C-alpha positions in Angstrom: 0.0 0.0 0.0 1.5 3.3 -1.1 0.9 6.3 1.2 2.3 9.8 0.9 3.4 11.0 4.4 2.8 14.6 3.7 -0.9 14.0 3.0 -1.7 12.7 6.4 0.2 14.7 9.1 -1.5 17.3 11.3 -4.0 18.2 8.6 -6.2 21.2 9.7 -4.1 21.7 12.9 -1.7 24.7 13.5 2.0 24.1 13.8 3.3 24.2 17.3 6.9 24.6 16.4 9.2 24.7 19.5 12.4 26.7 19.6 15.5 24.5 19.5 17.4 24.3 22.7 20.6 26.5 22.8 22.3 24.5 25.5 20.2 21.4 26.3 20.5 19.5 29.6 19.0 16.0 29.4 17.0 15.0 32.4 16.4 11.7 30.4 18.7 10.5 27.7 16.2 8.1 26.2 12.4 8.4 25.7 10.2 5.5 24.8 6.8 6.4 23.2 3.7 4.4 22.8 1.9 4.8 19.4 -1.9 4.7 19.3 -3.4 7.3 21.7 0.0 8.9 22.3 1.5 10.0 19.0 -1.4 9.3 16.6 -5.2 9.7 17.2 -6.2 6.4 15.5 -9.4 5.8 17.4 -11.8 5.8 14.5 -9.8 3.6 12.3 -9.0 1.1 15.1 -12.7 0.9 16.1 -13.8 0.5 12.5 -11.3 -2.4 11.9 -12.2 -4.1 15.2 -16.0 -3.9 14.6 -15.4 -5.1 11.0 -13.4 -8.1 12.3 -15.9 -9.0 15.0 -18.6 -9.4 12.3 -16.6 -12.4 11.0 -16.5 -14.0 14.5 -20.2 -13.6 15.3 -22.1 -12.4 12.2 -25.5 -12.3 14.0 -24.3 -10.1 16.8 -24.1 -6.4 16.7 -20.6 -5.2 17.5 -20.0 -3.1 20.7 -20.0 0.6 20.5 -16.8 2.5 20.0 -16.3 3.6 23.6 -16.5 0.0 24.8 -13.8 -0.9 22.2 -11.6 2.0 22.8 -11.0 1.2 26.5 -9.5 -2.1 25.3 -7.1 -0.6 22.7 -3.5 -1.3 23.6 -4.2 -4.9 24.7 -3.3 -7.9 22.5 -6.0 -8.7 20.0 -6.8 -12.0 21.5 -7.4 -10.3 24.9 -9.6 -7.6 23.3 -11.7 -10.4 21.8 -12.2 -11.9 25.2 -12.8 -8.7 27.0 -15.6 -7.9 24.5 -17.3 -11.2 25.3 -16.6 -13.1 22.1 -15.5 -16.7 21.7 -11.7 -17.1 21.9 -11.2 -20.6 20.5 -8.3 -20.9 18.1 -10.5 -20.6 15.0 -12.4 -17.6 16.2 -9.3 -15.8 17.4 -7.5 -16.6 14.3 -10.3 -15.3 12.1 -10.5 -12.1 14.2 -6.8 -11.3 14.2 -6.3 -12.0 10.5 -9.4 -10.0 9.5 -8.6 -7.1 11.7 -5.0 -6.8 10.4 -6.1 -7.0 6.8 -8.8 -4.4 7.2 -6.6 -2.1 9.2 -3.8 -2.3 6.6 -6.2 -1.0 4.0 -7.9 1.7 6.1 -5.5 2.9 8.7 -5.0 6.4 7.2 -8.7 7.2 6.6 -9.3 9.2 9.8 -6.0 8.9 11.8 -4.0 12.0 12.4 -0.9 13.0 14.5 -1.9 14.7 17.7 -1.1 18.4 17.7 2.6 19.1 18.5 3.8 15.5 18.2 6.1 16.0 15.3 7.5 19.2 16.9 8.2 17.3 20.1 10.0 14.5 18.3 12.0 16.9 16.3 13.0 18.9 19.3 14.0 15.9 21.3 16.1 14.6 18.4 17.8 18.0 18.2 18.6 17.9 21.9 20.3 14.6 21.4 17.7 12.4 23.0 17.5 8.7 21.9 14.0 7.7 20.8 12.2 4.4 20.6 8.7 3.4 19.8 7.1 0.6 21.9 3.7 -0.6 20.7 1.5 -3.7 20.9 0.9 -3.5 17.2 2.4 -6.3 15.1 5.9 -5.3 13.9 4.8 -5.1 10.3 1.9 -2.8 11.2 4.1 -0.7 13.5 6.6 -0.2 10.7 4.2 0.8 8.0 2.3 3.1 10.4 5.3 5.1 11.5 6.4 5.3 7.8 3.1 6.5 6.6 2.9 9.3 9.1 6.5 10.4 8.5 7.7 9.4 12.0 10.2 6.7 11.2 13.0 9.2 10.7 12.8 10.2 14.4 13.2 6.8 16.0 16.3 4.9 16.6 14.3 1.7 17.2 10.7 0.6 16.6 9.5 -2.3 18.7 6.3 -4.1 17.7 5.0 -7.5 18.5 6.3 -10.7 16.9 5.8 -14.3 17.7 7.7 -15.1 20.9 7.7 -11.6 22.2 5.9 -10.4 25.3 3.2 -7.7 25.3 3.0 -4.8 27.6 2.5 -4.7 30.6 5.3 -7.3 30.7 8.7 -5.4 31.0 10.3 -7.2 28.1 9.3 -4.6 25.4 10.7 -1.8 27.4 13.8 -3.7 28.4 14.4 -4.6 24.7 14.1 -1.0 23.6 16.5 0.1 26.3 19.0 -2.4 25.1 18.7 -1.3 21.5 19.2 2.4 22.6 22.0 1.3 25.0 20.2 3.3 27.7 20.2 2.7 31.4 16.8 2.5 33.2 17.6 5.5 35.4 18.1 7.6 32.2 14.9 6.7 30.4 11.2 7.5 30.6 8.2 5.9 28.9 5.4 8.1 27.5 2.0 6.5 26.9 -1.7 6.8 27.3 -2.6 3.5 28.9 -2.1 1.6 32.1 -0.2 -1.0 30.1 2.5 1.6 29.3 2.8 2.6 32.9 3.0 -0.9 34.3 5.5 -2.1 31.7 7.8 0.9 32.4 7.4 0.5 36.2 8.3 -3.2 35.9 11.4 -2.3 33.9 12.4 0.3 36.4 12.1 3.5 34.3 10.1 6.7 34.8 6.7 7.1 33.4 4.7 9.9 31.8 1.0 9.4 31.1 -0.8 11.5 28.5 -4.4 12.3 29.1 -5.4 13.3 25.6 -5.4 9.7 24.4 -7.6 6.7 25.0 -7.7 6.6 28.8 -9.1 9.3 31.1 -6.9 11.2 33.6 -8.6 9.8 36.7 -7.9 6.3 35.5 -4.3 6.9 34.7 -3.7 8.6 38.1 -4.6 5.4 39.8 -1.5 3.8 38.3 0.8 6.4 39.8 2.8 7.7 36.8 5.7 10.0 37.6 4.2 12.7 35.3 0.8 13.3 33.9 0.4 15.7 30.9 -2.5 17.0 28.8 -0.6 18.1 25.8 2.3 16.5 23.8 4.3 19.7 24.1 4.3 19.3 27.9 6.6 16.3 27.5 9.6 18.5 26.4 10.4 20.3 29.7 10.1 16.9 31.5 12.9 15.5 29.3 15.1 18.5 28.4 16.0 21.7 30.2 17.8 24.6 28.6 20.7 25.7 30.7 21.2 28.7 28.5 17.7 30.0 29.3 18.1 29.2 33.0 21.3 31.3 33.3 19.7 34.4 31.8 
């Protein structure tokens, strides 16, 4: 599938360009980002693909409403199927996963957009010398084509999706693998995500956590998992990670 990155960025949203740091001091040398609900607002396309796939599991049943599906996003597909009350035998689960992935691959750019300020934040962090990784529950293939389609691949040193044999968040393995690829110590890293899975995975791996409230989980829910930071805008991530000693001295 061929997609032009410039056609699907922050369409209709103003630029939030951040000034480049004159003398950056890194509070965290590495930042791990979740994808859906953190960098991209993919709710409509995810919901549509899940509802479509559920029809192939139970054709006579009306699929759940979008809000019921959205609170499950971030979990493995088989868990989503179970949580929504559908049969999870091997045939049903296989049909659901295969149908979902095929549908999503064809429709994932129809409504999805970058959240405001996301690209500016990534560009700023890279300019400040921060190492960046993406850690998502998406299958590796889907993670790769999604970041490429939205023009984000150039910002990341490593993209970690799911493959057979890998653990899903909230297990610490995805975070630990990303840290290893970035050659980053846990004390120098922070995970940014919109779900309890991101927080728990990062906490289990011994790194700091920043939850975003503009994604797929409400602030009150995220607070119950005790993230180190809670932000309502993507641009609020920058001062958590980088300080400008030049500005501080003036």
